[in-house]
C-alpha positions, 0 to 999 in steps of 0.5 A: 353253518350247522344244518338240520341236526334233528335227533342225531347231533353226532351225524353233523359234519365238523364245522368249517375252518373259520379261523381266518374267515371272520374279520372286523374293521373299517372296510373303506380305509386300508390297502386293497392292492398288492402293489403300491402305486400313486395313481396320479392320473386318477387324481391322487395326491402325490403321496410321499410315503408310497414305497417307504417301508416294507412293500405290501407284497412282501408282508402279504407273502409272509402271512401266506406262508404262515396260513399255508403252514396252518392248513398243512398242520398234522396236529392240533398243537401245530395248527394252533401254533401256526394260527397264533403266528399268522395272527401275530404277523397280521397284527404287526404287519397291519401296524406297519401299513397303518403307519403308511395310512397315517402319513397319508392322512397327515399329508391329505388332511393337513393335520398331525394325526397320531398313530393311535388316533389313526388306529381308532378308525380301524383301517382294514387291510384286505390284502393281509386279512384275506391273503389267501383270497387274494392269492386266488384273485379276489372273492368269488362272491360278495353279498352285502347290505352296506350302511345307508348313512353318510360320512358326516357328523350327524348328531343323531349318530352321536347323542343317542348313546347319552339319550336313548330316545334322542332319535324319536324326539321332535326337532325342538326337543333335540335342540334343547337336549343337545344344549343340555348335554353339551353343558357336560364338559366331557360330552362336549369334548367327545362331541367335538372329537366325533365331528373332527374324526368324521371330517378327517375320514371324509377328507381322506376318502375324498382326496386319497384317489381310492374312490374315482366314481364319487364325483360325477358330472351332470350337464357340465357341472360336477356333483357335490360329494355326498360321502354316501357310505353305500356308494363308497362300499359299492365302489370298494367291492370292485377292488376286492372281487375277482374278475368274473366274480359275483356281487349282490348288494342291498342298496338304498335309493341314491344308487338308483336315482341320485345324481351322485350315483351316476358314475357307479351306475354307468360303471356297473352297466359298462364294466360288468354284467348286471344280472338282475335289479329288483327295486322296492318301495318301503311299504312296511318292509323296514319298519323304521324307514319312511314308507315312501323310501326306495331301495333295491337289490343289484346282482351282477357279475364283474366281467363283460358288459350289460346288454339286457337287465332282468329286473323290475322296480317299485315292488312293495313286498319281499315276495318279489324275491321269491317270484323274480323269474315270473315278475322280472322284465327284460330291460335293455341296458340302453334304456337304463342309460339313456332314460336320464341322459344327464344323471343316468337315473334308472326309471322305475319300470313296472310293466313290459309295456313301459319298456316298449314305450320307453324304447320308442321314446328314446329313439328320439333325441332328448329336448336338451340335445343341441341340434342345429336349427331346432330349439332345445331346453334344459329344466332348472330350479331358479331359487330354493325356498330354504336357502333363499328364504331371506329373499321372500316376504309373505305380505303382498302389500310389500311385494313387487312381484310374485314368487310361484310355488308348485301349489300355485299352478295346475294344468294350464293355470297359474291363478284360480280363475278356472281352478277352484282349489288352486292355492293363491300366491303366498310368497313375494319379493321386491325389486332390485333397488333393495339388493339385500332382499331382492330375489331377482338380484339373487338370481342375477348373482347366480347367473353371473357366477354360472359355469355353463356358457349358455348361462354365463355371459362371461364364459360365453364371451371368453369362449367366443373371442379368446382365440380371435387373432385380433384379441390375442394381445389380451391375457387369456390365463384368466377369464375375468381378466380377459373379458374385462380388458376386452370390454374396457380397452377394445370396446370402451365400456365398463367391465362386465357386471350384474347389470349385463345379465338378462333375467329369464323372468322378463319373458313368458316361461314354461313351468312344471310341478316337481312333485308327482307320484305314479298314483296321481291323476297326472304325473306331469303338470305344466303351466306358462307364467307371465313375465315378472314372476320368479319360481322356487324349487317346487317348480322346474322352469325353462330358460328362454334365453342362451348367451350368444354374444356377437362383436356388435353386442360387446360395446352395449351396456347393459349387454342384453342383446347378447342373449338369443331366444331359445324358442319362439312364443309359438314353439313354447305354447305348442310344447306346452300343449303337448306336455299337458296332453294325455296319450291314448293307445288305439285299443283304449275303448274311449278312443275311436280307432280313427282318432289321430 
């Protein structure tokens, strides 16, 4: 605010009026609209306190009058009195709105949250704190670096105030330090309060209906809420910026490459004009963050939609900010949207040639697209090494089948006959006779509970036969009840059970290694594993079956014939060869111009 004083301080222009410009509070909780409307169509709870008490618009207009009197003052005394009156009214009116928020908390959190407890969350009522900005339609420009944390009760956010070295301690030391600190009753009480407060705020934000872009759906499944503060802040920006205003935000990786950010990415492309995106890999830019961490700067105008983005990704120095006009590529918005048709993840494009290649690739439907007469595939992760660890053993002599990991496969290979340094199988599991320890049993349970009708036999049966005229006498209000009555009463067989589920591990399967970097010799490594084995999360695999029951299948037990092969063995191995191939440009000196 003060520039180039040099040798003549008296020539400096007077400071701007900042009395009402620097404010503090919790940006995510509070009123951003002049009208109180329970938007039940957006998923809000039917909040009982809407419209109770003085209307927000009336409180806003009261503050506007005092701030206008402050700006029109002819003397310092008059200005000071008007400022104090305006500040007093902001405080008292905020208390009235806090009561409304408190009532919402009590309804949504289902607890008795006192006004004092609510005020500890520091609700920030934008319509009051920046009343004159709202009179002009909102902010012209919003520049921000929102928190890169999640709204969860992490111990690394609490215990450092009692142990300044807590964050740098190894996990074992942290456990021991927490145990010792919690022996202090006062710290234990504060820790419980910290956890409760975080959970209350998260529940309120998740259920208030204020944030509608935080639970996207990917491949028919709703993505679990992450309560990522950067995503919440970015959505809040749209509530307070005017139409046609400008936004520039420094955002962490999840905004660009996580499923949780899908709806926000699509909203930014379709409801605003993205002017530039610069993506970074943290090579020494932020010293306290992993060097592999990705983040970026998104700059947009909140009007119209996006046709082309001026941007570049995977930059390793902030020098890119100074030369963005020379470095930036022209990236069609269609590429950003269609590169990952499920999660809408943005690709890390570094060269204009990559834009051209992606543009050509995306002219062909993705392999997951359902096209009559053509095979399709959706990659998935079968088991998780951590969450399913109770189903794995390391003693081969006690195992009945292998558990494949990424390190166990290489190009075309799943064992070391042709690859010297390929690691041998180190995880095994047991047959389903031992239900509590069997990995295959866990997989069968997961597929039995699946929601996708290509995987869920129960849902596939319900979708196909619930509307059939001959079965209309059966209750359809519950999928489980309909399917079980259909099987037992109409086809004289047992209720649907785990035994009816056909395991994908009974066929040859294509697997792809999860971990790959742009600097690796190969970024796509695939193999075909034989029937019998299962895989963990470091390998993606392809389901060889989809549930497609016919009436003839319904009388069988187990109902394995209700599954159709998605592709033949020949198609599988053709795709396998293509995936492991290396495309060459004709201009490559190693390739003859006549090479197909």
